[in-house]
N, C-alpha and C positions, 0 to 999 in steps of 0.2 A: 380858809377860803380856797386856796389852791387845790386842796384835796377834793373839795366839793366840785370844782370845775373839772378836774380830771375824772372824777367819778361820773359826772354827767356825760362826759365824752365816752366813757366805757358803756354807759347805758345806751347811748345812741348807736354805738357799734353793735350792740345786741338787739337793735331794732326798735327800741322804745323812742317815742317822740318826747323830747325834753325841750321846752321853750325857754328862752332867756329869762322870762318873767318867773318861771317855776324855779329856776336856779336861784334867783333873788329871794323867792319865798323860802327856799331851803336855808340859805345863809341867814336870813332874818330870823327864822325859827330857831336855828342853833344859837344865835346870840341872846335869845330870850331866856335860855336856861344855862346858868353857869355850869361848867363841866364839874362833875363830881357830886352834884346835889342829888337828892333822892328823886326829884321830879325829872331829871335829865335822862332821856332815852334817845341816843344818837340815831338808832335804827328807825324808830317810829317817826321821828321828826322828818327824816329824809324820805321815808316811804309816803307820809302824808303829803309832802310837797311835790314829789316827782312821779308818783304812780297815780294815774287817772283812770285806768281800766283794770278791772279785777283780773283779766287774763294776763296782764303784764306782771303781776306780783311774783309768780315763781321765778321769772327771769331776773327781776329786781333782787330777790333774795339771793340768788346764786351769785350775781355780780357783787353784791354787798359782801357776801361771805369771802369771795376771792380778793376783793380790793382792800377791805378794811381788816378782816380777821387774819388772813394770810396763814391759815392753819387747816389741817385736815378736819373737815366738818364732823362734829359730833353727831351721832345718829339721833340723839334727842336734844335739840337745842331750842329752848323756849323763845318764841318770837321770830325765829328764822325757819327752822324745820317745823313740820307739823307736829302737834302733840300726839302722844300715844293714843291709839284708838281705844275708847272706853269699852267697846264691845269685845274686842279681842283680848283685852287685859284679863289675865286670870284663867283663861281656858287652857287646859292641858290635854295633850294627846300623846300616846306612846308610839314608839317605832318610827319617829320622824328624825330627820337630820337636825343638826344644831340650827341651821339657818331657817328651815321650815318651822321648827318650834318657835324661833324668834319672831317669825312673821305671824304666827298664831297668837303668841302671848303679848307681842309688842315690846319685848325686852331685847334690844339689839346689842347690849353691852358686850356679851360674849363674842360677838362678831367683829368688834372694832379692830382688834389686832390683826385678824386674818384679812380684813379689808385693806389695811395699810400695807401688809406684805404683798397682797395680790396686785395692788397698784404699782408697787415698786418693781415687781417682776414683769408686768405686762405693758406698761407705758414706755414705749420706745420711740425714738425719733423717726420721722418719715412714715409713721403709721397714722392714718386718719383718726380723728377723735372718736368717731362712732365705732370704728373697728376696735380701738383700745378699750372702750367701754364694754363692748361685746366680749372681748377676751377676759376682762376682769370678771364679768358675770359668769362666764364659763368656768373660770378658775375657782370661783366660790361655789360652784354647783347651784347657781340660782335657778336655772331652768329645771333641774331635777327637783329642787324644793317646791317650785310652783306646781310641777306635774304631780308630785306626791300629794299635795293638798287637794288638787282637783280630783284625783282618784279617791281620796278619803271622802270627799263630798259625794261622789257618784256612788260609792258603796254604802252610804248612809252613816258612816262613822262620824263625819263632821257636819254639824247643823248649818243651815244656810246662813244664819246671822254671823256665825264664827268664820265661815268662808269669806263672806263679804268684808269682814274686818281684816282678815288676813290679806286680801287683795289690796286694801288700802295701805296696809303696812308694807306690802311688797312694792307698791308704787313709790312709797317714801324711801325705801331702801335703794331703789334704782336711782332716784334723784340724788341720794347721798353718794352713791358710786360715781355718778356723773360729776358731782362737785369735786370729789376727790381726784378724779382723773384730770379735770380742768385745772385744778390747783397744781398738780404735778407738771402739766404742760406749761403753765405760766412760769413755774420755777425754772423750767428748762429753756425759757426764753421764747416760747411761741408767741407770734404776733397776736395782740389783743383783737385785731379785726377778724382773725380766723376763729378765735374763741367766741367773739360776738356773733359771727355768722352762724356758728353752730347753735348758740342759745336762742337765736331769733326763730321762733316756731313758724313764722310766715315764710322763712327761707329754708327751713329744714325739709329734707326729703321725706316723703310720706312713709317710706320703708323703715325709717329709724325713729319714728315718733313714739312717745310714751302714751299710755292710756289717757293721761291728763291732757296732753297736747292734742290727741285725737278728738277729745271732747270739746276743746277750744275751737278746733277747725270746724266741727259740726255746727256749733252755735254761730260762728262767723259766716259760714256759707249760707245759713238761714237768713241772716241780715242782708247779705249780698243779693240773694235770690229775691227777697221782697222788694229791694230797690230796683232791680232790673225788671221785675214783673210789671211795674207801672210805666216802664219806658217802652211803649209799643213802637214797633217798626212802622215805616211808612214808605210809600212810593209815589212818584208824581204821575198824574194822568191828565191828558188834555181835556179841557172843559170850556164851557161858555164864559165862565167867570173865574176869578182867582187872580194870581199874579202872572205877569208877562213872562212867557217862556222865551227868553232871548235866543238860546241856541236853535230852537226849532223855528222861530220867526226868521232868523237869518238864513237857515238852510232853505226854507221855502222861497225867500227872496232871491237867493243865488240861483235857484232853479228857474226863476222868472226874469232873468237878466239883471239881477241886482236891484230889482224894484220891490220895495216893501208894499205889497198890496193888501196884506191882512196881518193883523196882530193876533198871535196865538197865545192863548191863556192855558194855564195848568194849575192844578191844586193837588195837595197831598192827601192821600187816602190811606187809612190804616192797612197795614200789610201783616197778615197772619199766615205764615208759611206752614207747611207740614214738616215735622221733624221726625227723623228715624235715627235711633241710636243702635250701633252695632258694637257690643261691649265684650271684651275679653274678661273672663272672670277666673282665669287661672291664678294660682297662689301669688305669682310675682306682681300682679297688678290688681289684686282683689280689693285692697283698701282704696286705691285711687278710683276704681270703678264705683265703689260705694259712695264716695264723695260726689262724684259727677251725677249719679242717680238722684242723690238728695237735692242737688241744685236744680236739676231738670224737673223734679217733682214740684218744687216751689214755683217754677216758671211755666207750668203747663198752660196757664191762661194766655200766654203770649203766642201760642201756636194753635192753628186750626185743629191739628191732630198730632198726637205723639205716640209713636210705636217704639218699643224697646226690645231688641233681640240680644240675647247673651249667648256666648259660645266658649268652648274650649277647643273641641275639634268638630263640633256640629252645632247648628244654630237652634235656638228655641225662643219663641216670642213670649215675653212675660205678660200674663193676663193683667188687666187693670186692677183687679181685686187684690193683687199681691203687692201693690205699691203702698208705701206708707211714708209719712213725712219724717219718720225716724229712720235714719240710715241703717242702724243695726237691725231693726225689724225687717226692713226690705231685704237685706242680705241673708238673714235667717230664712225668710220665705223662699228666696231663690235656692238656697242650699237644700232646703227640705224638698222642693219640687224639681231638683236638678235633673234636667233631661238633655244636657248639652255636652256631656263628656263621656267618651267611650274608652279612650286610651289614657286620659288624664294629662296629655301633653297638647299644647297649642298647635293647631294646624290651620294657619291663615289661608293657605291655598285651597284646601278642601272647603273651608267655610265660605270663601268668596265664590267658589264654583256653585255651591248649594244656594247661596243667596241670589246669584244671578239667574238661576233657573227657577227658583221657587218664589222669591219675594219681589224681585225687580219688576215683573209684569204687573204687579199690584200698585206700583208707585206712580206718581204723576210728575210732570216736568217742574212743578213748583216745590218738590221735596228737597229738603236739606238733609244730607246724610252726614252723621258724625261717627267716625270710627275711633274707639278707645282701645288702645293696646300698645304693647311694646314691640310688636312685629318680630318677636323671637319665634321662628318657625320650626325649630328643632330639626333643621336640615331637611325639611320636606319640600316638595315642589311648590313654588310660590303662586302658580296659576295667575300670572300677571294679566293675560288676556281677559280673564273673567273680571278682574278688578277694573280694568279699563272699560269694559262693557257697562259695569255698574256706574262708574263715574259719568259716562256719556248719557246714561238714562235718567239722571237726576239733575236738579238745577245747580247744585254745588256740593262738593265733598270736602270735609275737614277731617284731619287726623290729629288726635291728641295723644301724644306719646309720653308716658311717665318716666321714660329713660332720659338721663341727661344727654344733651346733644352730642357730647364727646363720645358716647357709646354707640351712636347710630352707625350701622354698617359693620360693626365688629362682631366676630363670632357668627352666631346664627340670626342676628338682627338684619332684616332685609327691607327696612323702611325706605331705603333709597331707591329700591325698585318700584315702589308704589308711589313715591312722592311726586313724580312728574304729572300724575293724573289728578292730583288733589288741588283744590282751590287754595288750601293752606295746610301746612304741617307744623305743629307747635309742640315744643317741649313743655310738659306739665308735671315736673317732678316735685313741685312744692306749691304751697298755697298761693304765694305771690304770683307765680306764673299762671296758675289756674284762674285766679281772679282777673288777671290781665287779659287772658284769652276769652273768658266769659264775657267781659265787657266789650270785647271787640267783635265777637261773632254771634252773641245771643241777643 
């Protein structure tokens, strides 16, 4: 019983919602099967009682592996790790590294020893978890293996079905590396809250998400968008009927010598503002911009008009025909028609100057402007007067920055020069922050 209570606490640290009633269900389920019998499966009983959403299962599996098994995860563990891909199994190709061949065939046993050695070498104290995982992957030449498979597909050597199976196996391998690194850190005495925060995909930085976590975020944003889409904004307007507007009634009374001679009524009317997005699509914020575009695509009905401009060092308005409810399709369309990069480096000052001269005259005072970017200007002129002119010409300006707030103002990040002219500046480095900001300003 104590183990189940402590395990539930670890799950909560990792972002799962575990109610007391669910803990009771888990304890009750374990007592129904005597330990050691053929029907007893400790893992399945706990998973059935404590996991209520499919997106939480990978986190549950990792915490279970670390808490109960306390060993380096085997690359093929029935019931915990995913089973070997039936498509990839049996396909052979020559000229590939050991790891690339394992991804293709689904047989990772030859990599097990090298994985343990890499974890021992690269996991050091005072190094963040995500950086340690990256170092282990580099040590194992993971990125080279993935690139060799991609090139084999592009050259026609590798069929599409085999490449898709290899990608699934590669994702499974990354999860195993993650579990091995986390186990190493737990043995070194790292606080479980730090481990739990890393595992919680809602709190994880967009820049270090796995393909599976990106897929979870996309589906979750679609749900958020549909909920927000039915919550139309409104504003109060004076009318002949409705509710009594006490502030306005009292103001008029004070103007007439504190005598209430007329009751003022007002009512709420739907408010559909115009929305303009100005999005940085440089590599450092590309994924974050994609998530935001997906959310806005779902929310289009809340606004009278939506215009989206993307930029690196020059702006380009995305035609409505390139929008798609699938984030990946939208990003691929933007890349294919990319007309917003000359040097390949972000230049916020040049972009704001161009926006002020070419786009601002087309906007109305009811426009809401949202700037998406990390404000890393590559040491170029910031053109603050142009940004101030833009903010003065619209109703309100919000800036969503995917950088952690501790990084603002460091190196070439000049967000603090633009912040005084914005209605709000928000850190949006993870899903939890993005959801909070979306509910607040959309």
